[in-house]
C-alpha positions as CSV (number, residue, x, y, z in Angstrom):
1,M,253.8,-6.7,34.4
2,A,252.9,-3.4,36.0
3,N,251.2,-3.2,39.4
4,S,247.7,-1.8,39.6
5,K,247.0,1.5,41.4
6,R,245.3,-0.5,44.2
7,D,248.3,-2.8,44.6
8,L,250.6,0.2,44.8
9,F,248.3,1.9,47.4
10,L,248.3,-1.2,49.6
11,K,252.1,-1.6,49.4
12,R,252.5,2.1,50.3
13,R,250.0,1.8,53.2
14,L,251.8,-1.2,54.7
15,R,255.2,0.5,54.3
16,V,254.1,3.6,56.1
17,R,252.3,1.7,58.9
18,N,255.2,-0.7,59.6
19,K,257.7,2.2,59.7
20,L,255.5,4.1,62.1
21,R,254.9,1.0,64.3
22,S,258.6,0.5,64.8
23,V,259.2,4.2,65.8
24,N,256.2,4.7,68.0
25,A,255.8,1.6,70.0
26,G,253.3,1.9,72.9
27,R,251.4,4.9,71.5
28,L,247.9,4.9,70.1
29,R,247.5,5.2,66.3
30,L,245.3,7.9,64.7
31,S,244.3,6.2,61.4
32,V,242.7,8.1,58.6
33,H,240.7,6.8,55.7
34,R,239.6,9.0,52.8
35,S,237.1,8.0,50.1
36,N,235.7,9.9,47.2
37,K,232.6,10.9,49.3
38,N,233.7,10.8,53.0
39,I,236.6,11.0,55.4
40,S,237.0,9.2,58.7
41,A,239.5,8.8,61.5
42,Q,239.9,6.2,64.2
43,L,242.1,6.2,67.4
44,I,243.3,2.6,67.7
45,D,245.1,0.8,70.5
46,D,247.1,-1.9,68.6
47,A,248.3,-3.6,71.8
48,R,244.7,-4.4,72.9
49,G,243.2,-4.5,69.4
50,V,240.4,-2.0,70.1
51,T,239.2,1.3,68.7
52,V,239.2,4.0,71.5
53,A,237.5,6.8,69.5
54,A,236.2,7.3,66.0
55,A,234.8,10.2,63.9
56,S,233.5,10.5,60.4
57,S,231.9,12.9,58.0
58,L,228.9,10.5,57.9
59,E,227.8,11.7,61.3
60,K,224.6,13.7,61.1
61,D,225.3,16.0,64.0
62,L,228.4,17.5,62.3
63,G,226.3,18.9,59.5
64,I,228.7,17.8,56.7
65,L,226.9,14.6,55.7
66,G,228.4,13.3,52.5
67,K,230.9,16.1,52.1
68,N,234.5,15.4,51.5
69,N,236.4,18.7,51.4
70,V,239.0,20.4,53.5
71,E,236.5,22.0,55.8
72,A,234.8,18.6,56.5
73,A,238.2,17.1,57.2
74,A,239.0,19.8,59.7
75,K,235.7,19.3,61.5
76,V,236.4,15.5,61.7
77,G,239.9,16.2,63.0
78,A,238.6,18.5,65.8
79,L,235.9,15.9,66.7
80,I,238.4,13.0,67.0
81,A,240.7,15.2,69.2
82,E,237.7,16.0,71.4
83,R,236.7,12.4,71.7
84,A,240.3,11.4,72.4
85,K,240.5,13.8,75.3
86,A,237.2,12.4,76.7
87,A,238.8,8.9,76.5
88,G,241.9,10.2,78.4
89,V,244.2,10.2,75.4
90,T,246.6,13.1,74.9
91,E,249.1,11.8,72.4
92,A,249.0,9.5,69.4
93,Y,250.9,8.9,66.2
94,F,249.4,9.8,62.8
95,D,248.9,7.0,60.4
96,R,248.1,8.5,57.0
97,G,247.8,5.0,55.4
98,G,248.6,5.1,51.7
99,F,247.4,8.7,51.3
100,L,249.7,11.7,50.8
101,F,250.0,14.1,53.6
102,H,248.4,16.9,51.7
103,G,245.0,18.5,51.4
104,K,242.2,16.8,53.4
105,V,244.5,14.5,55.3
106,K,246.8,17.4,56.3
107,A,243.7,19.5,57.3
108,L,242.5,16.6,59.5
109,A,245.9,16.3,61.2
110,D,246.2,20.1,61.7
111,A,242.7,20.4,63.2
112,A,243.5,17.5,65.6
113,R,246.7,19.2,66.7
114,D,244.9,22.6,67.2
115,A,242.3,20.9,69.3
116,G,245.0,19.6,71.7
117,L,245.9,16.1,70.5
118,K,249.7,15.7,70.4
119,I,250.5,14.0,67.0
């Protein structure tokens, strides 16, 4: 019996996350979630189990409410880097989840790097 697309996505997400966890122990995790209508990012401290900073295309002050394109992803990436700096975080590791590092996910990561977050 073939696995569903959702099952394959979940397996890929866990495989990526576990590999990154073993390599980047002690660093914060920049986790990305992309849906059909929005994109969001969280800076998570797994040791304490808390979210340090978060940004999403759902925020009204960004002016991209409900948009899910490369430009919106870049704005979210710059915003999460800005909020990370305000929280005193300079470096994190990038958790793409089960998504490919291409398009919107790549634009978010590049914008965060350009804004000064070391990924």
